[in-house]
VOGU-3710 file (C-alpha; in Angstrom, 3 decimals, decimal comma):
1> meqvvafesg> 0,150/-0,092/-0,260  1,231/3,518/-1,238  3,213/5,636/2,309  4,172/8,366/2,647  7,789/9,067/4,181  7,495/12,165/6,279  10,005/13,751/9,465  7,690/13,835/12,677  7,399/13,402/16,316  5,238/10,721/18,189
11> nemaalaaaq> 2,686/13,117/19,362  2,061/14,085/15,499  1,529/10,347/14,513  -0,594/9,201/17,044  -2,816/12,369/16,571  -2,741/11,421/12,722  -3,261/7,566/13,441  -6,651/8,602/15,129  -7,282/11,297/12,648  -7,307/8,393/9,732
21> inyhlmgyfp> -9,118/5,831/12,162  -11,718/9,113/12,644  -12,476/7,640/16,007  -16,285/8,903/16,721  -14,836/10,366/20,141  -12,219/11,840/22,353  -12,649/13,000/26,046  -9,327/15,183/27,387  -7,691/17,459/29,439  -4,371/18,960/28,574
31> itpsteiaql> -1,295/17,917/29,971  2,106/17,704/29,318  3,492/16,429/27,082  0,579/14,538/26,162  -1,561/17,614/25,393  -0,085/18,131/22,027  -2,431/15,459/20,703  -5,501/16,988/21,359  -4,028/20,613/19,905  -3,361/18,702/16,158
41> ldqmkargeh> -6,572/16,624/16,135  -8,470/20,124/16,602  -6,097/21,588/14,231  -7,224/18,914/12,241  -10,501/19,177/12,414  -10,606/22,667/11,681  -9,294/22,069/8,345  -12,430/19,336/7,951  -9,598/16,387/8,298  -11,565/14,289/10,464
51> qivlipadge> -14,811/13,894/12,163  -13,584/13,387/15,815  -15,646/14,527/18,832  -13,540/16,664/20,716  -15,261/17,197/24,224  -12,859/19,534/26,805  -13,312/17,435/30,203  -12,899/19,277/33,994  -9,902/17,058/34,213  -8,858/13,839/33,835
61> hgsagicyga> -11,226/11,967/35,988  -13,790/13,371/33,848  -12,500/13,120/30,381  -11,900/8,534/31,549  -15,741/9,291/32,075  -16,474/11,278/29,091  -14,589/7,942/27,063  -16,184/5,335/28,949  -19,592/6,690/28,790  -19,222/6,629/24,874
71> avmgarvfna> -17,566/3,498/25,021  -20,767/1,980/26,203  -22,259/3,250/23,678  -20,328/1,106/21,253  -18,620/4,374/19,757  -14,885/4,500/18,908  -12,971/6,156/21,812  -9,751/7,701/22,030  -7,737/9,310/24,771  -3,855/10,740/25,817
81> tsanglmyml> -2,370/11,465/28,890  0,625/11,415/31,120  1,592/11,118/34,665  -0,742/12,907/36,726  -3,169/12,459/34,648  -2,990/8,685/34,579  -2,874/8,826/38,320  -6,431/10,762/38,395  -8,099/8,869/36,251  -6,829/5,563/37,605
91> eqlpvqsgtr> -9,601/4,345/39,757  -11,912/4,902/35,993  -9,396/2,546/34,335  -10,201/-0,967/35,534  -13,965/0,102/35,517  -13,319/0,192/31,615  -11,885/-3,177/31,437  -13,848/-4,706/33,897  -17,084/-4,487/31,636  -14,955/-5,234/28,990
101> fpmvmnlvtr> -15,275/-2,470/26,638  -12,203/-1,255/24,269  -10,627/1,907/23,565  -7,573/3,116/22,829  -5,832/5,680/24,884  -1,839/6,802/24,697  0,076/7,339/27,634  2,543/9,964/27,013  5,022/9,075/29,746  5,980/11,230/32,366
111> sisgpldirg> 7,216/11,357/36,273  4,532/11,711/38,505  4,594/13,986/41,114  5,923/14,620/43,851  8,069/17,034/43,641  6,484/18,315/39,858  8,723/17,012/37,073  7,338/17,446/33,958  9,822/15,173/31,053  9,815/11,559/30,798
121> dhsdlyfaln> 9,992/8,403/32,842  8,060/5,210/33,144  6,531/6,176/37,289  2,956/6,253/35,181  3,267/3,487/33,090  3,507/1,197/36,238  0,683/2,521/37,529  -1,274/1,021/35,032  0,629/-2,954/35,169  -2,724/-3,617/36,810
131> tgwviltart> -5,656/-1,811/35,594  -6,482/-4,889/33,200  -5,438/-2,942/29,984  -3,898/-4,177/27,022  -0,184/-2,053/27,265  1,735/-1,563/23,963  4,958/0,153/23,936  6,588/2,089/21,026  10,080/2,721/21,358  10,178/5,088/18,415
141> pqavydmnim> 7,422/8,142/16,181  6,997/4,956/13,589  5,868/2,594/16,337  3,538/5,357/17,755  1,564/5,649/14,190  1,695/1,535/13,645  0,650/0,444/17,342  -2,023/3,034/17,375  -3,405/1,325/14,522  -2,859/-2,003/15,654
151> alkiaehedv> -4,057/-1,235/18,615  -8,013/-0,681/17,943  -7,988/-3,845/15,922  -6,557/-5,697/19,118  -9,523/-3,471/21,489  -11,984/-4,880/19,416  -10,850/-8,129/18,779  -14,007/-10,622/19,723  -10,908/-12,641/22,058  -10,463/-9,664/23,994
161> rlpvivaydg> -12,963/-7,049/24,306  -10,096/-4,542/26,028  -9,071/-1,231/26,431  -5,635/-0,442/24,889  -2,957/1,822/26,554  -0,098/2,750/23,519  3,205/4,218/26,265  5,763/5,986/24,329  8,388/8,368/26,306  7,540/12,122/26,874
171> fftshqkrkv> 9,437/14,457/25,272  12,044/11,956/23,967  9,890/10,149/21,446  6,749/12,417/21,609  8,254/15,405/20,832  11,628/14,724/18,871  11,089/14,087/14,953  12,491/10,963/13,144  11,757/9,680/9,700  8,317/7,871/9,521
181> qyfkdrqvvq> 6,011/6,369/6,731  2,368/6,241/6,969  -0,278/5,321/4,346  -1,517/8,137/2,032  -4,847/6,877/2,166  -6,760/6,241/5,652  -9,385/4,137/3,757  -5,877/1,456/3,771  -5,950/1,922/7,717  -10,275/1,882/7,997
191> tfigerpthf> -10,218/-1,881/5,818  -7,172/-2,624/8,026  -9,464/-2,037/11,374  -12,573/-3,442/9,961  -16,008/-2,503/10,869  -16,950/-1,406/14,523  -18,216/-4,599/16,103  -22,147/-4,384/16,397  -23,045/-7,592/17,763  -21,473/-7,109/21,592
201> pnasdptkpv> -23,827/-5,620/24,316  -23,991/-1,791/24,552  -26,096/1,564/25,652  -27,393/2,627/22,106  -30,361/0,333/21,519  -33,335/1,102/23,567  -35,182/-2,403/22,022  -32,086/-4,101/23,688  -31,954/-2,923/27,147  -28,663/-3,736/29,334
211> tigahmngdd> -27,446/-3,002/32,773  -23,829/-2,003/32,712  -21,721/-2,737/36,054  -24,315/-4,049/38,230  -23,306/-4,590/41,854  -21,657/-8,091/41,810  -20,545/-9,992/45,046  -17,691/-12,262/45,316  -19,093/-15,866/43,919  -19,671/-13,690/40,782
221> linnhyqqse> -16,836/-10,932/40,616  -14,106/-14,183/40,897  -15,908/-15,329/37,443  -16,453/-12,221/36,194  -11,928/-11,453/37,027  -11,304/-15,119/35,603  -12,762/-13,863/32,067  -11,172/-10,766/31,994  -7,742/-12,259/32,491  -8,443/-14,969/30,253
231> alyraanvfq> -9,155/-12,566/27,593  -5,929/-10,478/28,305  -3,444/-13,459/28,108  -5,607/-14,117/24,492  -4,303/-10,342/23,554  -1,041/-11,877/23,669  -2,429/-14,030/20,040  -3,978/-11,642/19,143  -1,115/-8,987/18,924  0,753/-11,728/16,762
241> qvareyaqls> -2,014/-12,537/14,504  -2,940/-8,471/14,163  1,198/-7,521/13,823  1,246/-10,635/11,284  -1,446/-8,813/8,626  -0,080/-5,223/9,674  3,326/-6,482/8,248  2,086/-7,513/4,972  0,216/-4,279/4,856  3,363/-2,288/6,289
251> greypfvdly> 5,847/-3,804/5,867  7,015/-3,483/9,409  7,425/-6,193/12,155  6,502/-5,925/15,855  7,210/-9,732/17,655  6,621/-9,624/21,463  10,213/-8,451/21,968  12,605/-6,422/19,912  15,595/-8,454/20,005  18,599/-6,309/18,600
261> kmedaevalf> 22,014/-9,189/18,224  20,532/-11,415/21,104  21,212/-14,590/19,459  24,086/-15,302/20,639  23,867/-12,413/23,386  25,971/-13,285/26,810  25,479/-9,454/28,199  22,022/-7,821/27,302  20,223/-4,650/28,390  16,678/-4,917/28,734
271> linsaaetak> 15,289/-1,563/28,129  11,333/-0,314/27,504  11,369/2,552/24,865  13,326/4,989/23,165  16,549/4,047/25,784  16,572/0,824/23,705  17,362/2,487/20,369  20,259/4,304/22,093  21,635/1,256/23,617  21,834/-0,495/20,209
281> dvvdqlrakg> 24,612/1,688/18,922  26,735/0,727/22,199  25,967/-2,984/20,684  27,278/-2,294/17,323  30,989/-0,608/19,450  30,912/-3,674/21,700  30,434/-6,808/18,837  33,477/-5,287/17,001  35,642/-5,423/20,110  34,523/-9,196/20,090
291> ikagvmspnm> 31,855/-8,912/23,234  29,143/-10,206/22,919  26,337/-7,927/23,469  22,337/-7,391/22,798  19,641/-5,345/23,876  15,918/-6,186/24,055  13,071/-4,422/24,313  9,331/-5,534/24,835  6,826/-4,014/22,023  3,908/-5,092/24,597
301> irpfpsesir> 4,203/-5,293/28,359  0,381/-6,929/29,184  0,279/-9,470/28,665  3,785/-10,068/29,841  5,547/-11,752/27,193  7,373/-14,508/29,925  7,832/-16,885/27,159  10,012/-14,656/24,950  12,048/-13,745/27,255  12,912/-16,982/28,150
311> qackhvkvll> 13,578/-17,759/25,330  15,778/-14,296/24,793  18,001/-15,005/28,099  18,501/-18,847/26,531  22,422/-17,921/26,537  22,589/-15,115/28,513  24,777/-14,889/31,584  24,045/-11,260/32,583  20,896/-8,994/32,252  21,121/-5,511/33,388
321> vgeradsyga> 17,491/-4,283/33,336  17,142/-0,411/33,319  14,164/0,669/34,743  12,724/4,387/34,226  10,766/3,859/37,903  11,362/2,261/40,827  8,816/-0,090/42,945  10,021/1,434/46,081  11,311/-1,089/48,969  11,023/-4,119/46,670
331> hggnmtheik> 14,690/-4,106/46,067  13,810/-3,637/41,880  11,690/-2,096/39,861  8,747/-3,671/38,003  10,167/-5,230/34,798  13,124/-7,096/36,955  10,568/-8,643/39,285  8,252/-10,164/36,066  11,257/-10,784/34,442  13,133/-12,987/37,278
341> salkedphnq> 9,672/-14,560/37,532  9,923/-15,167/34,058  13,187/-17,033/33,864  12,520/-18,952/37,435  10,143/-20,853/35,209  13,359/-21,976/33,060  14,951/-24,538/35,282  18,090/-24,557/33,377  18,474/-20,537/33,135  21,370/-19,529/35,173
351> tivltrifgl> 21,468/-15,556/34,078  22,233/-13,169/36,659  19,870/-10,272/36,972  20,829/-6,854/37,868  18,627/-3,598/38,327  19,285/-0,153/37,615  16,885/2,885/38,273  17,848/5,642/35,848  16,540/8,186/33,699  13,787/9,517/36,245
361> ggkdfypdda> 12,370/12,737/35,728  13,627/12,907/31,990  17,241/12,842/32,777  18,761/12,389/29,194  20,193/8,346/28,503  23,256/8,671/26,432  24,951/6,184/24,440  27,997/6,394/27,340  25,139/5,850/30,097  24,637/2,800/27,958
371> kaffdialqt> 28,001/1,572/27,736  28,516/2,226/31,607  25,367/-0,358/31,687  27,200/-3,042/29,765  30,649/-2,142/31,721  28,311/-3,392/34,911  26,888/-6,648/33,363  30,756/-7,387/32,191  32,395/-7,091/35,446  29,508/-9,264/37,035
381> lekgfaekpf> 30,155/-11,655/34,396  33,850/-11,545/35,005  32,788/-12,120/38,819  30,304/-14,950/38,223  28,403/-13,428/41,001  26,229/-9,971/41,348  27,855/-7,480/43,820  24,807/-5,154/43,628  22,123/-7,028/42,095  19,580/-3,271/42,713
391> dyfghvpgdp> 20,596/0,028/42,561  19,790/3,862/41,319  22,195/5,084/38,297  23,353/8,220/38,302  22,389/9,852/41,330  24,795/12,118/43,111  26,048/12,564/46,960  25,223/15,686/48,387  28,503/17,541/49,121  27,968/20,255/52,386
401> khkweqaiep> 30,511/22,607/50,715  28,264/23,311/47,767  25,246/23,624/50,164  23,222/27,118/48,907  23,211/30,198/50,632  19,647/32,235/51,515  19,717/35,172/49,189  17,404/37,004/51,262  16,878/37,383/54,736  13,557/36,218/56,056
411> mygdafksgl> 10,897/38,670/56,444  7,972/38,436/58,309  5,567/39,964/61,098  6,419/43,682/61,294  8,472/43,504/57,703  4,424/42,905/56,203  2,591/45,257/58,307  2,352/48,814/56,792  -0,495/50,012/59,589  -1,772/52,337/56,781
421> iqvtedeetk> -4,705/50,429/55,961  -7,746/50,189/58,028  -10,874/47,682/58,027  -13,661/48,625/60,360  -17,235/46,873/60,702  -20,095/49,409/60,336  -22,847/48,412/62,862  -25,736/49,497/61,564  -24,899/47,456/58,075  -22,675/45,234/59,166
431> rlkvkipplr> -20,724/46,076/56,177  -17,050/46,627/56,001  -15,061/49,740/55,808  -12,061/49,953/54,136  -9,584/52,982/54,192  -6,196/53,010/51,950  -3,542/55,520/51,789  -2,651/56,654/48,427  -0,601/54,211/46,451  2,581/55,623/46,592
441> altskpkrla> 2,691/55,562/50,120  2,601/51,521/49,848  5,136/51,064/47,626  7,612/50,580/50,509  5,483/47,680/51,555  8,192/44,718/50,869  7,191/42,278/47,400  5,524/38,837/48,935  7,626/37,529/45,886  11,674/38,259/45,084
451> pghgacpgcg> 12,993/39,389/41,921  14,459/36,944/39,189  11,178/34,349/38,247  10,917/33,623/34,874  7,534/34,399/33,400  7,269/35,746/30,494  7,501/39,548/29,590  4,121/41,260/29,952  2,476/38,739/31,774  -0,014/40,047/34,420
461> ifpglelffk> -0,175/37,103/37,055  2,644/39,065/39,129  1,492/42,965/39,095  -1,860/41,535/39,903  -0,531/39,159/42,639  1,417/42,228/44,419  -1,101/44,127/43,971  -3,611/41,667/45,929  -0,502/41,120/48,853  -0,740/45,219/49,320
471> giegdvvvlf> -4,116/44,878/50,693  -2,905/42,229/52,773  -1,645/42,865/56,233  1,346/40,682/58,038  1,949/37,007/57,251  1,073/34,818/55,020  1,048/31,167/53,884  0,466/30,317/50,149  -0,776/27,603/48,727  -0,121/27,615/45,104
481> qtgcayvvtt> -1,787/25,384/42,877  0,280/23,967/39,384  0,030/26,667/37,435  2,112/29,423/35,639  2,628/31,222/38,600  3,895/28,269/40,668  6,273/26,498/37,835  8,187/30,236/37,373  8,677/30,748/40,604  9,972/27,555/41,856
491> aypysshkqt> 12,567/25,615/40,238  14,753/23,694/42,445  16,915/24,840/43,935  15,747/28,114/43,435  12,264/30,154/45,166  10,857/33,965/44,614  8,912/33,295/47,434  9,514/35,400/50,962  7,037/33,639/52,996  6,309/29,927/53,148
501> mihnlfqngp> 4,816/28,647/49,804  2,935/24,971/49,302  2,331/23,525/46,186  -0,383/20,724/45,385  -2,403/19,570/42,533  -4,354/21,269/39,730  -7,561/19,177/41,726  -6,737/19,364/45,418  -5,469/22,966/46,536  -8,460/24,126/48,210
511> atlsgaveaf> -8,637/20,801/50,737  -5,221/20,998/50,795  -4,978/24,639/52,660  -8,079/23,701/54,696  -6,105/20,776/56,029  -2,772/23,545/56,896  -5,516/25,629/57,926  -7,102/23,195/60,979  -4,127/21,425/61,710  -2,489/25,331/62,735
521> femkrrgdiq> -5,188/26,301/64,723  -5,718/22,878/66,055  -1,861/22,860/67,456  -2,313/26,387/68,739  -5,508/25,589/70,830  -3,043/22,724/72,276  -0,444/24,690/72,696  1,960/22,452/70,409  3,295/25,619/68,693  3,912/29,540/69,834
531> isdditfvmv> 2,578/31,340/66,859  0,619/34,262/66,390  -2,811/33,635/64,877  -2,728/36,253/62,454  -1,576/34,709/59,637  -3,501/35,296/56,822  -4,231/31,356/54,805  -3,788/32,054/50,606  -4,203/29,856/47,672  -3,622/30,908/44,801
541> tgdggmdigm> -4,921/28,860/41,828  -4,874/29,707/37,690  -4,909/28,483/34,453  -7,587/26,257/34,770  -7,388/25,224/38,187  -10,938/26,155/39,094  -12,178/24,005/36,137  -10,252/20,903/37,185  -9,985/22,128/40,901  -13,414/23,682/40,989
551> gsaigtalrn> -15,104/20,261/43,829  -11,971/20,772/46,225  -13,318/24,714/46,064  -16,769/24,427/46,320  -16,316/21,774/48,746  -13,499/24,076/51,191  -16,113/26,985/50,424  -19,140/25,029/52,030  -16,943/23,720/55,130  -16,594/27,810/55,626
561> hklimleydn> -12,358/27,472/56,598  -10,461/30,420/57,117  -8,623/30,893/54,256  -8,770/32,951/50,726  -9,237/31,389/47,296  -7,217/33,730/44,893  -8,225/32,722/41,193  -5,541/34,714/38,292  -7,897/34,654/35,127  -5,676/34,597/31,939
571> egymntgsqm> -8,687/32,559/30,148  -6,950/29,542/29,522  -4,684/26,541/30,235  -1,575/28,913/29,627  0,830/26,855/31,085  0,140/23,797/28,918  0,075/25,729/25,723  -2,979/27,807/25,869  -5,499/25,389/26,356  -9,024/25,966/26,508
581> systplghmt> -10,261/26,648/29,596  -14,068/27,386/30,947  -12,808/30,579/31,532  -11,937/31,385/28,104  -14,631/33,363/26,693  -17,013/32,264/23,189  -15,117/31,785/20,147  -12,152/32,833/21,413  -8,893/31,012/19,678  -6,760/28,808/22,240
591> sttgvgktqk> -4,886/25,766/20,934  -7,543/23,223/21,378  -10,311/25,860/19,959  -9,106/26,535/16,758  -10,074/28,611/14,126  -11,424/27,588/10,751  -13,094/26,134/7,876  -15,168/24,200/10,604  -15,396/25,793/13,529  -14,290/29,058/14,841
601> gkafhhkdtp> -12,821/29,520/18,322  -14,713/28,049/21,440  -18,161/26,719/20,610  -19,738/28,135/24,942  -20,022/30,612/27,168  -17,392/31,546/29,998  -17,800/30,089/33,350  -18,799/32,671/35,801  -17,148/31,463/38,412  -17,720/34,623/41,133
611> qimaatnipy> -21,537/33,893/40,881  -20,787/29,717/41,476  -18,697/30,426/44,509  -21,236/33,291/45,830  -23,688/30,161/45,501  -21,991/28,787/48,503  -22,840/31,790/50,410  -18,922/31,910/51,970  -18,733/35,652/53,845  -16,729/37,162/50,534
621> vftateafpq> -16,548/36,640/47,128  -14,858/39,946/44,844  -14,029/40,631/41,392  -10,486/42,711/40,449  -7,913/43,748/37,922  -4,563/45,879/38,113  -5,978/48,331/35,832  -8,503/49,609/39,288  -5,431/49,400/41,370  -7,408/50,923/45,193
631> dlikkaakaq> -10,460/48,827/44,192  -8,041/45,870/44,029  -6,105/46,692/47,226  -9,716/47,076/48,990  -11,145/44,136/48,694  -7,909/42,264/49,155  -8,245/44,258/53,385  -11,272/42,545/53,041  -10,674/39,446/52,200  -8,395/39,193/55,153
641> wyaqhegtay> -10,508/40,623/57,237  -13,361/37,966/56,658  -11,083/35,363/56,505  -9,228/35,894/59,644  -13,029/36,385/61,685  -15,556/34,208/59,539  -14,268/32,311/57,059  -13,573/31,627/53,355  -13,280/34,253/50,822  -12,833/34,165/46,941
651> gkllitcpln> -11,553/36,422/44,763  -10,889/36,454/41,169  -8,205/38,853/39,016  -8,558/38,947/35,351  -5,138/39,410/34,255  -3,611/39,485/30,433  -1,457/36,966/28,814  0,362/38,584/26,155  1,762/35,416/24,582  -1,053/33,352/24,201
661> wksderygek> -3,866/36,439/23,946  -1,224/37,477/20,698  -1,724/40,914/22,042  0,929/43,456/22,319  2,599/42,971/26,372  2,033/47,060/26,323  -1,342/46,703/26,476  -1,952/45,197/29,532  -3,644/47,912/31,718  -5,358/49,258/28,931
671> imkaavdscf> -6,887/45,792/27,817  -7,746/44,821/31,571  -9,633/48,432/31,581  -11,443/47,494/28,139  -12,308/44,281/29,098  -14,061/46,080/32,465  -15,492/49,237/30,451  -16,891/46,711/28,219  -18,778/44,994/31,300  -17,149/41,792/29,993
681> fplyevergk> -15,530/41,974/33,445  -17,508/43,649/35,951  -16,116/44,987/39,122  -18,452/43,659/42,234  -18,133/41,907/45,817  -20,894/39,619/47,445  -20,674/40,320/50,887  -22,658/39,029/53,451  -24,682/37,631/50,334  -25,336/41,178/48,560
691> ttitydpeek> -23,864/42,418/45,587  -22,400/45,637/45,060  -20,802/46,711/42,060  -18,010/48,661/42,800  -17,374/50,194/39,955  -19,962/50,864/36,758  -18,941/52,103/33,467  -22,376/53,132/32,575  -22,937/55,347/35,680  -19,406/57,201/34,872
701> nkriplqewl> -20,296/57,519/31,167  -17,248/55,055/30,671  -18,930/51,736/29,037  -17,384/50,979/25,545  -18,731/48,316/22,743  -17,277/44,847/23,287  -15,334/44,890/19,995  -13,062/47,735/21,748  -11,602/45,001/23,982  -11,701/42,136/21,509
711> kymgkakhll> -9,327/44,340/19,186  -6,545/44,480/21,216  -5,938/40,547/21,334  -5,155/38,022/18,130  -6,819/35,693/19,693  -10,120/36,987/19,117  -9,583/38,823/15,789  -11,937/36,648/13,651  -14,898/37,717/15,580  -14,513/41,069/14,510
721> keenrellia> -15,171/39,901/10,810  -18,222/40,184/8,842  -18,952/36,282/8,785  -18,528/35,866/12,343  -20,761/38,363/13,050  -23,582/36,137/14,604  -20,831/34,629/17,057  -20,344/38,378/18,147  -23,570/39,260/18,619  -24,015/35,907/20,652
731> feqeverrwr> -21,382/36,839/22,688  -22,608/40,207/23,150  -25,994/39,244/24,373  -24,369/36,738/26,982  -22,142/39,915/28,225  -25,206/42,311/28,436  -27,493/39,584/29,987  -24,645/39,003/32,939  -24,332/42,535/33,394  -28,462/43,368/33,409
741> rlkamhehpd> -28,746/40,798/36,243  -26,042/41,846/37,965  -27,438/44,946/38,499  -30,611/43,919/39,525  -28,748/41,823/42,063  -26,790/45,137/42,969  -30,192/47,290/43,435  -32,028/44,512/45,041  -29,972/42,862/47,665  -31,875/39,847/48,572
751> l> -31,073/38,738/45,070
//
């Protein structure tokens, strides 16, 4: 069949395979380094190259649910994730396999937090081993394409009927381009896979009702799992069958285990995915010196290819298993124990098995490292026993001489108390009154964040945060959820935070800080700590954190802990590359809501998070922006008062992101002011349930058309074209509806 030669990355090949298959649906949530796949598919869809329904989830747990829901309808379903994304959806994976609904998911492997590291190892892959999914491993971009095509055929085979993971190395295989071939005509791919099976039960036919996922007791569950186990083992035979058929079609062969010069190898390495390709060059060098070296790398690890490994190790005297993840406390990673178990079944096998944990957090694996692995194996061969069967490779002991010195003396207490901000409660109205000095007087108040962070030029996060903190007196403990503000301020061993900063993941920041708050006050009550109790606890979120973290935020608000939740809203998931957030406005372009002949940016309206939080009945909710600094500082002072006296406060700061908004960095303040004056982002507060508009552009005769705001940003310029007039009108009508509703709430306190 005719194939095109190209130069592409693993992510590009995964997206291409999915587009050629033309899945019914993909539920997705952006996470580095798998995010590109959804972005590429969105671009292709904008060009009309496939018909896949792309559903942006509120988090990976939601994306897994979306995919499962589509699978139970009998649809062909696709997904992609990495690292903590896999962990977040983990409890959903056995549901999919245990009820025997096929789908395909690309796992672009990456280190699991904590601490956070966004580069590639296999710590996420190892957590997938016990989910009941078939797992294929792809060493190259070519293998990513080929295995994605084979995966669906395997998943849907009547002897299998299980979901399949295609795993490949994040940033190594996912982003590095290599020479590849792909079928010119998508019909070749679709014919190879075959028609969608329709004779298995699903939820789509009301004339044939089914109950999916019925509760089982142990007597039935053991039968269910036995059948699932047998299906997974049968997947090995189906893989062989599909691989043979695919080889006839493509000319590319995929055995259970890729063997490189293993026929007579006496020393060998076992490596998963891209590292095996690096080691092959070293094998050639050793062979030139007369050393019988080889490399083996699996194409499938679930089911585990035990018999293939036993056969490959017939002559191997020392096998070093390199693992990009540890199984802590088990004296070796998961692959080590499975290999040892496989070899134990051969009573004649005398192979010495070594383990070296390497390449964690994306630490590069060079030919010199492969040479070092072979040197360890050769030394073991010479001694005839394993002096150190298990060890880490590439770790470096600390040296006290190189201890880092603190650059800034700790600042606390009076250092952050200006004494210039006064907050009092009106005895009659029970509303807070705030007096602040001229802004110039607050410039002497030290910044909470040190200079030298890595934010982009023109980033609005830090002007917004620093203005907010001008209104906060005294000490703070700040929790940053994952996002731009966290990433650019804490690149170990550096930190830009002058006071205590805690990090936790997108989905759990509010809950984490609520635990910290309650523990602090309980330890104070018991006398375990003697610290002033006027500390203010602040959670900073953004970059979509109030999407994936919404459940945690609402739970925290309903419990009414004494803390502030502060959201900087840059209208997207900027830390992963400007993907769509639920706060992205209608029609705006992001890397997953592209503009083309079949779509015109985001398809639905932005989330009104302040109103959602106000509905939890917390004492104080506000909106603010750096373009109105006095308003922002006053609201920060109020938020602190409520957090110290009554409970939870929530604030939303609109901030600019010139890089992804495609705006001029000089115009940050202008853009923010235009957003307010157009009534897209009204400034108001909800204090003890009563709404007050704190700046009314109509009253001040400063209201401007929405287009005056949109014209500053490249991400919205298409909305100003005549052919998109209907979309612009829909956006204007929604902005007007929300503004009129807000004015009614301002005028009628009971609303």
